[in-house]
N, C-alpha and C positions, 0 to 999 in steps of 0.2 A: 219804110216807116219814117215819117217826118218828125222833126223836133217839136213842131206845134202840136201834133197829136199826142205825143208823150207828155206834154206839159200842161194838160188840162186836169185839174184836181177838183173833186167834190168833197167838201168837208162839212160834216154836220156838227151842230152845236158850236158854230164858228163865231158867235158874238161875244163870248166871254171866256175867261179862265184858260184852261188848257187848249180848247178849240181855237180861241183867238190867237194864242201863241203859235199854234200849228199853222193856221192860215197865214199869219204874217211871215213865218219862216219859209213856207213854201213859195209865197209870192216873191220873197227876196231871192229865192233860188231860181226864179224865172218861170214859175208856174202861173197860169191864170187860174185863180181859185174861185170856184162857185161856192160861196159860203152860205150855209143854210141854218136858220134858227127861227124861233117863233116871234122874237122881238125885233120889229122892223127898225125901231130907233137905234138899238144897239148895233144892228147890222150896218146901218148908214154911218155910224161913227167909225166902225171898222173900215168901211169903204173910204171914208175921208182920210183916215190915218194911213192906210196902206196905199191908196190910190186906185182909181177905177180901172186902170190898165191891168192891175194885178189881182183885184178882188171885186167880184160881182155879187151883190146880195140877193138872196132868194128867201122870202118869208114863207114858212109852212109849218104846220103842226104835223109832224111825220107820222104820228099815230092815226091820222085820218087818211084812209087809203086814197080818197079823191084828191086831197091836197098833195100827197106824195106823188101821185101820178102827174098832176098839173105841174109840180115843181120840176120833175124829171124832163118833161116836154119842154119847159121853158129853158132849162139849162142847155139842152141839146140845140134848141133854136137860137139862143142868144150867145152861147159860149162855144158849144161843141160837145162831142162825145167824150165823157171822162175816161181817162186811162189810169187815173188814180182815184181811189175811194178811201176816205178816212171816216170810219164810223165812230165819231166821238160823242155824239149826243147821248146823255145818260141821265138817270134819275134814281135816287136812292130812297127818298121819302122818309117819313118819321120813324123813329125807333119803335119796334114792336116785336114781342115774342111771337112765335109762330101761331100759338093758339089765339092770339089777339089780332092776327093779320086778317083783314077782310078780303073777300073775293075781288072787290074793286081795286084795292091796293096791289094785290098780287098781280092782277091782270095788267095794271098800268105799268108796273115796274118791269115785268117780262116783255111788254110790248115795246117800250122805248129802248131797252137795253139788249134785247135779243131778236125780237121779230122785225123791227125796223132795219137793223143791219142785214138780216136775211133778205128782206124785200129789195133793199137797195143793191145788194150784191147780185141778186137775180136779174135786176134791170141792166146792170153794166157788164156782166160777164160775157154775153154773146159778142158784143163789139170788141171787148178786150181779146177774146179768143180769136176773132177774125184778124185782128191786128198783130197777134202773136206777142202781145205785151200788155201787162196789167199789174197794178200794185193795189192790194187791199190791206189796210191796216185797221184793226179793230182795237179800240181803247177799252180794255177790260179793267182790272183792278187787282190789287193783292188779294182781294176777296174772290177773285176768279180762280185763285190757286189754293185758297185756304178757307177754313170755316170761321165762325164767330157767333156771338150771341146778339140778337136784337135786330138783325138785318137779313133775315132768312130769304125774303123775296129777292133782294139785291144780290146776295151771295149766289142763289140759284141762277139768276139771270146772267151774272158775269161768268159763272162756270159754263153756262150754255154758250156764251159768246166765244169762250176759248175752244169749246167743242166744235162750234161752227167754223172757227178759224182752221182747225186741223182738217175738217172735212173738205173745205174749199181748197186747201193746199194739196190734199191728196188727189182731188178730182181734176184740178185745173193746172197743176204744175207743168204738165207736158205741153200746155198751150202758151208757155212763156209768162204765166201769171203766178205771182206769189201772194200769199196771204199770211200775215203774221199778227199776233196780238201783243200789245204793250200793256203792262200791268203796273200802273203807278201806285205808290203809297200815298200818304197824305201830302198834298201840295198846297203851296201858298196861292190862294185865289181869293176873290171877294167873299166867297161863301165860307172859307176857313179863316178869314182875317181875325175873328174874335178869339181863335185858338192859337194864334201865332206865338204869343208870349206865355203859353201854358208850359211852365217848366217841367211839370210831371209828364206831359205828353211828349215834349221834345226829348226828354231823357229816355223814353221808350224806343227811340230811333237810334240805332248805332251811330249814324252820321251826326246825331245831335241837333238836327234841324229838319224842317219840312223840305220837301222837294220844291223846285221852281218849275213853273209851266214851261219855261224856255228849255229846261233840261229834257222834258218829255218831247218837246217839239224837235229838238236836234235828232233824237233817235227816230222819230217818225219820218222826218225828212230823209234821213239816210235809208230807211226801209223803203221809201218811195223811189229811190234812185236806182240806176243800173248797177251801182256798186254792190248792192245787196242781193244780186241775182241768185245766189245759192243759199240764201236764208229763206226758208219756206216752212210754214207750220209751227213756227216757234212762238212761245209765250215768254216774253222778255220782261223780267222784273226791273222796275226802276223805283226803288223804295227805300234807299239809304241803308239797306241791310235788315229791314224789319223781318222779312220772311226767313232770314238766316237764323233767327233766334225766336222760335215760336213762343217761348215763354214770355216774350215782351208784349204779345198782343192778346194774352188771356184776359177774359172779362168774367164777371160773376155769372154763375150758372142760373138758369131759370129755377124759380122756387114756387111751389104751390102751398 
């Protein structure tokens, strides 16, 4: 097995936030990163920041089966067969109680958070198995390990992603492939910027602050390395201690 084969990584949602940090750190660790997102302009900015030798942009709406297939073919043709897959792309959507959640919203959230990781894993697993090496990291959430109010579709999808992680670990561990989930708490990104100085919200985190995308990226990069070879099927919390005190994340109950 050559170093070049081991160092090809496919990262979804790579244009911003946690995905961008993961892509940058993997590139710094010597990987050629095939970064996937819907926004071509943001991907091009990533390529310029990281350098084309370490980051190759691929634009696709992964919930469209045709675009997903075309993207995979392009990655194989232009970069090579991925030995690392980071399923980071996700979508939570607006707050809604379950009786208010539409069929379309439920389907959209389940598709990007659970179905797309399954489809991508199914694509890359055969070649990983033949090479006797593979790393799959699924970015779940604290809500993949706990419940809450107002995000039922997202919670269900992230729980499904943790379940998929364990199934993949059990089925392919003997092939030199590991699959683990990383479960971040609230992190500093452009989407959460308006909440950064919310004293009440920060106080609900034992660490007293939001997480940083780079902290998630460090864990993901380690899980992609040979050093993590005996870590398989884990769901690793990176949440500043939120899940250690469930009283901190209670929200008002639904009322009729």
